[in-house]
Short mmCIF file of the C-alpha atoms (twelve columns), coordinates in Angstrom:
data_MODEL
# 
_entry.id   MODEL 
# 
loop_
_atom_site.group_PDB 
_atom_site.id 
_atom_site.type_symbol 
_atom_site.label_atom_id 
_atom_site.label_alt_id 
_atom_site.label_comp_id 
_atom_site.label_asym_id 
_atom_site.label_seq_id 
_atom_site.Cartn_x 
_atom_site.Cartn_y 
_atom_site.Cartn_z 
_atom_site.pdbx_PDB_model_num 
ATOM 1   C CA . UNK A 1   -23.508 -139.372 119.961 1 
ATOM 2   C CA . UNK A 2   -22.622 -141.391 116.911 1 
ATOM 3   C CA . UNK A 3   -24.696 -144.728 116.032 1 
ATOM 4   C CA . UNK A 4   -22.859 -147.738 114.916 1 
ATOM 5   C CA . UNK A 5   -25.077 -149.627 112.101 1 
ATOM 6   C CA . UNK A 6   -22.567 -152.565 112.081 1 
ATOM 7   C CA . UNK A 7   -23.826 -155.160 113.647 1 
ATOM 8   C CA . UNK A 8   -21.394 -156.756 116.280 1 
ATOM 9   C CA . UNK A 9   -20.464 -160.539 115.681 1 
ATOM 10  C CA . UNK A 10  -21.617 -162.857 117.567 1 
ATOM 11  C CA . UNK A 11  -18.695 -163.626 119.960 1 
ATOM 12  C CA . UNK A 12  -18.912 -159.511 121.093 1 
ATOM 13  C CA . UNK A 13  -22.999 -159.910 120.960 1 
ATOM 14  C CA . UNK A 14  -22.964 -163.039 123.041 1 
ATOM 15  C CA . UNK A 15  -20.397 -161.426 125.818 1 
ATOM 16  C CA . UNK A 16  -22.000 -158.032 125.752 1 
ATOM 17  C CA . UNK A 17  -25.992 -159.462 126.264 1 
ATOM 18  C CA . UNK A 18  -24.289 -161.676 129.091 1 
ATOM 19  C CA . UNK A 19  -23.025 -158.733 130.818 1 
ATOM 20  C CA . UNK A 20  -26.370 -157.190 131.088 1 
ATOM 21  C CA . UNK A 21  -28.116 -160.474 131.810 1 
ATOM 22  C CA . UNK A 22  -28.434 -159.547 135.318 1 
ATOM 23  C CA . UNK A 23  -31.181 -156.940 136.437 1 
ATOM 24  C CA . UNK A 24  -28.050 -155.394 138.976 1 
ATOM 25  C CA . UNK A 25  -25.498 -154.425 136.087 1 
ATOM 26  C CA . UNK A 26  -28.206 -153.997 133.715 1 
ATOM 27  C CA . UNK A 27  -29.599 -150.905 136.270 1 
ATOM 28  C CA . UNK A 28  -25.789 -149.794 136.640 1 
ATOM 29  C CA . UNK A 29  -25.587 -149.358 133.353 1 
ATOM 30  C CA . UNK A 30  -28.878 -147.854 132.452 1 
ATOM 31  C CA . UNK A 31  -27.358 -145.155 135.775 1 
ATOM 32  C CA . UNK A 32  -24.508 -144.165 133.990 1 
ATOM 33  C CA . UNK A 33  -26.346 -143.944 130.551 1 
ATOM 34  C CA . UNK A 34  -29.182 -141.461 132.123 1 
ATOM 35  C CA . UNK A 35  -25.807 -139.488 133.833 1 
ATOM 36  C CA . UNK A 36  -24.683 -139.151 130.207 1 
ATOM 37  C CA . UNK A 37  -21.078 -138.601 128.976 1 
ATOM 38  C CA . UNK A 38  -20.076 -137.397 132.160 1 
ATOM 39  C CA . UNK A 39  -19.812 -140.344 134.606 1 
ATOM 40  C CA . UNK A 40  -20.945 -140.225 137.677 1 
ATOM 41  C CA . UNK A 41  -18.341 -141.164 140.810 1 
ATOM 42  C CA . UNK A 42  -18.712 -144.397 141.796 1 
ATOM 43  C CA . UNK A 43  -20.291 -143.229 145.221 1 
ATOM 44  C CA . UNK A 44  -23.138 -141.626 143.969 1 
ATOM 45  C CA . UNK A 45  -22.922 -144.588 141.113 1 
ATOM 46  C CA . UNK A 46  -23.569 -146.365 143.939 1 
ATOM 47  C CA . UNK A 47  -26.547 -144.139 146.039 1 
ATOM 48  C CA . UNK A 48  -28.403 -143.744 142.453 1 
ATOM 49  C CA . UNK A 49  -28.690 -147.552 141.441 1 
ATOM 50  C CA . UNK A 50  -29.024 -148.945 144.553 1 
ATOM 51  C CA . UNK A 51  -26.010 -151.165 144.082 1 
ATOM 52  C CA . UNK A 52  -22.957 -150.276 146.477 1 
ATOM 53  C CA . UNK A 53  -19.468 -151.262 148.076 1 
ATOM 54  C CA . UNK A 54  -18.172 -155.182 146.710 1 
ATOM 55  C CA . UNK A 55  -21.246 -155.570 144.280 1 
ATOM 56  C CA . UNK A 56  -20.823 -152.566 142.399 1 
ATOM 57  C CA . UNK A 57  -16.835 -153.257 142.072 1 
ATOM 58  C CA . UNK A 58  -18.382 -156.729 140.932 1 
ATOM 59  C CA . UNK A 59  -20.574 -155.506 138.351 1 
ATOM 60  C CA . UNK A 60  -18.314 -152.912 137.106 1 
ATOM 61  C CA . UNK A 61  -15.557 -154.878 136.044 1 
ATOM 62  C CA . UNK A 62  -17.868 -157.387 134.353 1 
ATOM 63  C CA . UNK A 63  -19.493 -153.762 132.149 1 
ATOM 64  C CA . UNK A 64  -15.782 -152.928 131.641 1 
ATOM 65  C CA . UNK A 65  -14.824 -155.978 130.537 1 
ATOM 66  C CA . UNK A 66  -17.285 -156.250 127.915 1 
ATOM 67  C CA . UNK A 67  -16.329 -152.253 126.775 1 
ATOM 68  C CA . UNK A 68  -19.546 -151.215 127.549 1 
ATOM 69  C CA . UNK A 69  -18.669 -148.588 130.468 1 
ATOM 70  C CA . UNK A 70  -14.555 -147.385 131.482 1 
ATOM 71  C CA . UNK A 71  -13.867 -146.187 135.001 1 
ATOM 72  C CA . UNK A 72  -11.258 -143.844 135.626 1 
ATOM 73  C CA . UNK A 73  -9.477  -142.043 138.795 1 
ATOM 74  C CA . UNK A 74  -9.710  -138.331 138.985 1 
ATOM 75  C CA . UNK A 75  -8.246  -136.995 141.996 1 
ATOM 76  C CA . UNK A 76  -9.337  -139.443 145.414 1 
ATOM 77  C CA . UNK A 77  -12.696 -140.332 143.021 1 
ATOM 78  C CA . UNK A 78  -13.545 -143.129 140.580 1 
ATOM 79  C CA . UNK A 79  -15.411 -141.626 137.186 1 
ATOM 80  C CA . UNK A 80  -17.489 -144.344 135.917 1 
ATOM 81  C CA . UNK A 81  -18.886 -143.532 132.368 1 
ATOM 82  C CA . UNK A 82  -21.068 -145.744 130.437 1 
ATOM 83  C CA . UNK A 83  -18.859 -144.722 126.837 1 
ATOM 84  C CA . UNK A 84  -20.448 -147.418 124.319 1 
ATOM 85  C CA . UNK A 85  -23.513 -145.960 123.410 1 
ATOM 86  C CA . UNK A 86  -23.068 -147.475 119.686 1 
ATOM 87  C CA . UNK A 87  -22.613 -150.369 121.268 1 
ATOM 88  C CA . UNK A 88  -26.091 -150.408 123.042 1 
ATOM 89  C CA . UNK A 89  -27.606 -149.333 119.893 1 
ATOM 90  C CA . UNK A 90  -25.621 -151.839 117.762 1 
ATOM 91  C CA . UNK A 91  -26.686 -154.116 120.102 1 
ATOM 92  C CA . UNK A 92  -30.312 -153.707 119.636 1 
ATOM 93  C CA . UNK A 93  -30.091 -153.292 116.385 1 
ATOM 94  C CA . UNK A 94  -28.734 -156.785 115.783 1 
ATOM 95  C CA . UNK A 95  -32.046 -157.685 117.584 1 
ATOM 96  C CA . UNK A 96  -33.990 -155.946 115.590 1 
ATOM 97  C CA . UNK A 97  -32.162 -155.456 111.224 1 
ATOM 98  C CA . UNK A 98  -33.284 -158.377 110.273 1 
ATOM 99  C CA . UNK A 99  -36.951 -158.651 111.556 1 
ATOM 100 C CA . UNK A 100 -39.261 -160.791 109.992 1 
ATOM 101 C CA . UNK A 101 -36.634 -161.635 107.507 1 
ATOM 102 C CA . UNK A 102 -37.697 -165.213 107.356 1 
ATOM 103 C CA . UNK A 103 -41.415 -164.879 107.809 1 
ATOM 104 C CA . UNK A 104 -43.590 -165.883 104.873 1 
ATOM 105 C CA . UNK A 105 -46.361 -163.374 103.311 1 
ATOM 106 C CA . UNK A 106 -50.169 -164.646 102.848 1 
ATOM 107 C CA . UNK A 107 -49.061 -164.542 99.481  1 
ATOM 108 C CA . UNK A 108 -45.966 -167.005 100.200 1 
ATOM 109 C CA . UNK A 109 -43.224 -163.900 99.502  1 
ATOM 110 C CA . UNK A 110 -41.470 -163.544 102.041 1 
ATOM 111 C CA . UNK A 111 -42.322 -160.083 103.867 1 
ATOM 112 C CA . UNK A 112 -39.184 -157.850 104.388 1 
ATOM 113 C CA . UNK A 113 -40.852 -155.596 106.652 1 
# 
């Protein structure tokens, strides 16, 4: 799994954080991350995440528009997968890379961690 060290721009980060701003969507994404790159059928995703029907469809559309998941038809099934592992890592890095960059150490120097 390749990790990105390039932080997302603020617009992309805001859109992705907004997509994750629902407990149900976060749970759906977590379920897909746990399933790995093979993904899950929409039915299995619903069973594992506890989000089903039109609610799951709605949340998947939001996650897909943020570029965090994909949906692909395979025969009669729709397979959902978390594809943006590096983007999720970049979101985490976005928050943590500059940790304490503006804090001042007791001696008056900036503390860079």
